TORKOL-4160 file (C-alpha; in steps of 0.2 Angstrom, whole numbers, padded with zeros to 4 digits, m for minus):
191
<pt num="1" X="0156" Y="m0029" Z="0013"/>
<pt num="2" X="0141" Y="m0036" Z="0021"/>
<pt num="3" X="0137" Y="m0033" Z="0039"/>
<pt num="4" X="0124" Y="m0038" Z="0053"/>
<pt num="5" X="0113" Y="m0026" Z="0061"/>
<pt num="6" X="0104" Y="m0030" Z="0078"/>
<pt num="7" X="0089" Y="m0019" Z="0082"/>
<pt num="8" X="0088" Y="m0017" Z="0101"/>
<pt num="9" X="0071" Y="m0018" Z="0109"/>
<pt num="10" X="0073" Y="m0001" Z="0117"/>
<pt num="11" X="0077" Y="0007" Z="0100"/>
<pt num="12" X="0063" Y="m0001" Z="0090"/>
<pt num="13" X="0050" Y="m0010" Z="0101"/>
<pt num="14" X="0041" Y="m0025" Z="0093"/>
<pt num="15" X="0054" Y="m0027" Z="0079"/>
<pt num="16" X="0062" Y="m0044" Z="0076"/>
<pt num="17" X="0081" Y="m0046" Z="0076"/>
<pt num="18" X="0087" Y="m0038" Z="0060"/>
<pt num="19" X="0092" Y="m0049" Z="0045"/>
<pt num="20" X="0108" Y="m0046" Z="0035"/>
<pt num="21" X="0108" Y="m0030" Z="0025"/>
<pt num="22" X="0118" Y="m0023" Z="0011"/>
<pt num="23" X="0130" Y="m0009" Z="0016"/>
<pt num="24" X="0121" Y="0008" Z="0016"/>
<pt num="25" X="0124" Y="0020" Z="0001"/>
<pt num="26" X="0129" Y="0035" Z="0013"/>
<pt num="27" X="0130" Y="0047" Z="m0002"/>
<pt num="28" X="0112" Y="0055" Z="m0002"/>
<pt num="29" X="0116" Y="0072" Z="m0010"/>
<pt num="30" X="0108" Y="0088" Z="m0005"/>
<pt num="31" X="0092" Y="0097" Z="m0008"/>
<pt num="32" X="0093" Y="0111" Z="m0021"/>
<pt num="33" X="0092" Y="0128" Z="m0014"/>
<pt num="34" X="0077" Y="0132" Z="m0026"/>
<pt num="35" X="0068" Y="0116" Z="m0022"/>
<pt num="36" X="0050" Y="0119" Z="m0015"/>
<pt num="37" X="0050" Y="0120" Z="0004"/>
<pt num="38" X="0038" Y="0106" Z="0004"/>
<pt num="39" X="0052" Y="0094" Z="m0002"/>
<pt num="40" X="0055" Y="0093" Z="0017"/>
<pt num="41" X="0039" Y="0083" Z="0018"/>
<pt num="42" X="0047" Y="0067" Z="0011"/>
<pt num="43" X="0065" Y="0071" Z="0018"/>
<pt num="44" X="0063" Y="0057" Z="0030"/>
<pt num="45" X="0066" Y="0045" Z="0016"/>
<pt num="46" X="0084" Y="0051" Z="0014"/>
<pt num="47" X="0095" Y="0037" Z="0020"/>
<pt num="48" X="0095" Y="0018" Z="0020"/>
<pt num="49" X="0082" Y="0009" Z="0030"/>
<pt num="50" X="0078" Y="m0009" Z="0035"/>
<pt num="51" X="0060" Y="m0013" Z="0033"/>
<pt num="52" X="0049" Y="m0024" Z="0044"/>
<pt num="53" X="0032" Y="m0030" Z="0039"/>
<pt num="54" X="0017" Y="m0030" Z="0052"/>
<pt num="55" X="m0001" Y="m0035" Z="0048"/>
<pt num="56" X="m0016" Y="m0026" Z="0055"/>
<pt num="57" X="m0025" Y="m0038" Z="0067"/>
<pt num="58" X="m0041" Y="m0028" Z="0070"/>
<pt num="59" X="m0035" Y="m0020" Z="0086"/>
<pt num="60" X="m0016" Y="m0019" Z="0085"/>
<pt num="61" X="m0001" Y="m0023" Z="0074"/>
<pt num="62" X="0006" Y="m0040" Z="0073"/>
<pt num="63" X="0025" Y="m0042" Z="0079"/>
<pt num="64" X="0036" Y="m0040" Z="0064"/>
<pt num="65" X="0034" Y="m0055" Z="0052"/>
<pt num="66" X="0048" Y="m0067" Z="0053"/>
<pt num="67" X="0060" Y="m0070" Z="0039"/>
<pt num="68" X="0068" Y="m0059" Z="0027"/>
<pt num="69" X="0067" Y="m0040" Z="0028"/>
<pt num="70" X="0065" Y="m0027" Z="0014"/>
<pt num="71" X="0076" Y="m0012" Z="0010"/>
<pt num="72" X="0071" Y="0006" Z="0006"/>
<pt num="73" X="0083" Y="0019" Z="0002"/>
<pt num="74" X="0082" Y="0037" Z="m0004"/>
<pt num="75" X="0092" Y="0051" Z="m0010"/>
<pt num="76" X="0091" Y="0068" Z="m0018"/>
<pt num="77" X="0090" Y="0066" Z="m0037"/>
<pt num="78" X="0089" Y="0078" Z="m0052"/>
<pt num="79" X="0101" Y="0090" Z="m0044"/>
<pt num="80" X="0092" Y="0090" Z="m0028"/>
<pt num="81" X="0075" Y="0095" Z="m0035"/>
<pt num="82" X="0067" Y="0077" Z="m0032"/>
<pt num="83" X="0068" Y="0063" Z="m0020"/>
<pt num="84" X="0072" Y="0046" Z="m0028"/>
<pt num="85" X="0070" Y="0031" Z="m0018"/>
<pt num="86" X="0072" Y="0012" Z="m0021"/>
<pt num="87" X="0063" Y="m0003" Z="m0014"/>
<pt num="88" X="0071" Y="m0021" Z="m0013"/>
<pt num="89" X="0061" Y="m0035" Z="m0006"/>
<pt num="90" X="0071" Y="m0044" Z="0002"/>
<pt num="91" X="0086" Y="m0034" Z="0005"/>
<pt num="92" X="0099" Y="m0037" Z="m0009"/>
<pt num="93" X="0111" Y="m0045" Z="0004"/>
<pt num="94" X="0098" Y="m0058" Z="0008"/>
<pt num="95" X="0094" Y="m0061" Z="m0011"/>
<pt num="96" X="0105" Y="m0052" Z="m0024"/>
<pt num="97" X="0091" Y="m0055" Z="m0037"/>
<pt num="98" X="0077" Y="m0048" Z="m0026"/>
<pt num="99" X="0063" Y="m0039" Z="m0034"/>
<pt num="100" X="0065" Y="m0020" Z="m0034"/>
<pt num="101" X="0058" Y="m0004" Z="m0039"/>
<pt num="102" X="0062" Y="0014" Z="m0040"/>
<pt num="103" X="0051" Y="0030" Z="m0037"/>
<pt num="104" X="0054" Y="0048" Z="m0042"/>
<pt num="105" X="0045" Y="0061" Z="m0031"/>
<pt num="106" X="0043" Y="0079" Z="m0035"/>
<pt num="107" X="0032" Y="0092" Z="m0027"/>
<pt num="108" X="0021" Y="0102" Z="m0039"/>
<pt num="109" X="0018" Y="0119" Z="m0031"/>
<pt num="110" X="0003" Y="0123" Z="m0043"/>
<pt num="111" X="m0006" Y="0107" Z="m0039"/>
<pt num="112" X="0000" Y="0108" Z="m0021"/>
<pt num="113" X="0003" Y="0089" Z="m0021"/>
<pt num="114" X="0017" Y="0077" Z="m0024"/>
<pt num="115" X="0019" Y="0069" Z="m0042"/>
<pt num="116" X="0027" Y="0052" Z="m0041"/>
<pt num="117" X="0032" Y="0039" Z="m0054"/>
<pt num="118" X="0035" Y="0021" Z="m0048"/>
<pt num="119" X="0041" Y="0007" Z="m0059"/>
<pt num="120" X="0046" Y="m0011" Z="m0053"/>
<pt num="121" X="0054" Y="m0026" Z="m0060"/>
<pt num="122" X="0039" Y="m0036" Z="m0056"/>
<pt num="123" X="0025" Y="m0026" Z="m0065"/>
<pt num="124" X="0036" Y="m0016" Z="m0077"/>
<pt num="125" X="0022" Y="m0003" Z="m0078"/>
<pt num="126" X="0024" Y="0015" Z="m0073"/>
<pt num="127" X="0012" Y="0019" Z="m0059"/>
<pt num="128" X="0007" Y="0037" Z="m0056"/>
<pt num="129" X="0006" Y="0041" Z="m0038"/>
<pt num="130" X="0001" Y="0057" Z="m0028"/>
<pt num="131" X="0003" Y="0063" Z="m0011"/>
<pt num="132" X="m0001" Y="0078" Z="0000"/>
<pt num="133" X="m0004" Y="0082" Z="0018"/>
<pt num="134" X="m0022" Y="0078" Z="0023"/>
<pt num="135" X="m0027" Y="0082" Z="0041"/>
<pt num="136" X="m0009" Y="0084" Z="0046"/>
<pt num="137" X="m0004" Y="0067" Z="0039"/>
<pt num="138" X="0006" Y="0064" Z="0023"/>
<pt num="139" X="m0006" Y="0053" Z="0013"/>
<pt num="140" X="m0003" Y="0044" Z="m0004"/>
<pt num="141" X="m0014" Y="0037" Z="m0017"/>
<pt num="142" X="m0013" Y="0030" Z="m0034"/>
<pt num="143" X="m0020" Y="0039" Z="m0050"/>
<pt num="144" X="m0014" Y="0027" Z="m0064"/>
<pt num="145" X="m0018" Y="0013" Z="m0066"/>
<pt num="146" X="m0034" Y="0017" Z="m0057"/>
<pt num="147" X="m0033" Y="0009" Z="m0039"/>
<pt num="148" X="m0047" Y="0016" Z="m0029"/>
<pt num="149" X="m0045" Y="0004" Z="m0015"/>
<pt num="150" X="m0027" Y="0010" Z="m0010"/>
<pt num="151" X="m0021" Y="0023" Z="0002"/>
<pt num="152" X="m0006" Y="0025" Z="0012"/>
<pt num="153" X="0000" Y="0036" Z="0026"/>
<pt num="154" X="0017" Y="0040" Z="0032"/>
<pt num="155" X="0021" Y="0042" Z="0050"/>
<pt num="156" X="0037" Y="0049" Z="0056"/>
<pt num="157" X="0043" Y="0042" Z="0073"/>
<pt num="158" X="0060" Y="0051" Z="0074"/>
<pt num="159" X="0075" Y="0054" Z="0064"/>
<pt num="160" X="0079" Y="0035" Z="0063"/>
<pt num="161" X="0062" Y="0027" Z="0062"/>
<pt num="162" X="0046" Y="0030" Z="0051"/>
<pt num="163" X="0032" Y="0019" Z="0045"/>
<pt num="164" X="0021" Y="0018" Z="0030"/>
<pt num="165" X="0003" Y="0012" Z="0034"/>
<pt num="166" X="m0007" Y="0005" Z="0020"/>
<pt num="167" X="m0026" Y="0005" Z="0019"/>
<pt num="168" X="m0039" Y="m0004" Z="0009"/>
<pt num="169" X="m0058" Y="m0003" Z="0008"/>
<pt num="170" X="m0068" Y="m0016" Z="0017"/>
<pt num="171" X="m0085" Y="m0023" Z="0012"/>
<pt num="172" X="m0094" Y="m0007" Z="0019"/>
<pt num="173" X="m0082" Y="0004" Z="0008"/>
<pt num="174" X="m0073" Y="0010" Z="0024"/>
<pt num="175" X="m0054" Y="0013" Z="0025"/>
<pt num="176" X="m0046" Y="m0001" Z="0035"/>
<pt num="177" X="m0028" Y="m0003" Z="0040"/>
<pt num="178" X="m0020" Y="m0018" Z="0031"/>
<pt num="179" X="m0001" Y="m0018" Z="0034"/>
<pt num="180" X="0013" Y="m0007" Z="0040"/>
<pt num="181" X="0031" Y="m0006" Z="0034"/>
<pt num="182" X="0041" Y="m0001" Z="0049"/>
<pt num="183" X="0058" Y="0007" Z="0044"/>
<pt num="184" X="0073" Y="0008" Z="0054"/>
<pt num="185" X="0088" Y="0018" Z="0048"/>
<pt num="186" X="0104" Y="0008" Z="0044"/>
<pt num="187" X="0118" Y="0019" Z="0051"/>
<pt num="188" X="0132" Y="0024" Z="0039"/>
<pt num="189" X="0145" Y="0020" Z="0052"/>
<pt num="190" X="0139" Y="0002" Z="0054"/>
<pt num="191" X="0151" Y="m0012" Z="0050"/>
């Protein structure tokens, strides 16, 4: 069953009215009792989220770009030892043939960082991503194929909202914000 979700300005300031979304999964599994405690660093991904895109305008973020919204959902996989998350752009309710990808995230206690493998229908090439907390911020980069001009940070606003801010290098080889994926939880009791 499809449903409409309206994002109230008080709940998510600056976000546009939500587009139609596919029903949430609502079965997210549980973290394994022997999973590294750092697994909690990415537990904000557990759930279903509607994604709004914002562009950096040099001084602040644009309002949410109009049109379709993306979908990001996550759950505990591999018996609770990993976090698996899917990306759809746009949400499958808006386009059942939407491009999509899947990521498997596992924390490596020896390296003290996250190992992640991403594959999507568009590129069909596995990407090796890594992440760790740097200066108090969960930061991600790409190892393979080599992508030295990419970095992303995850900012958790509250239990129902988080953002991924993507950076690129400018002409002076400085990191600059490029866009933000603003996530708003789709509640399991929504109809």
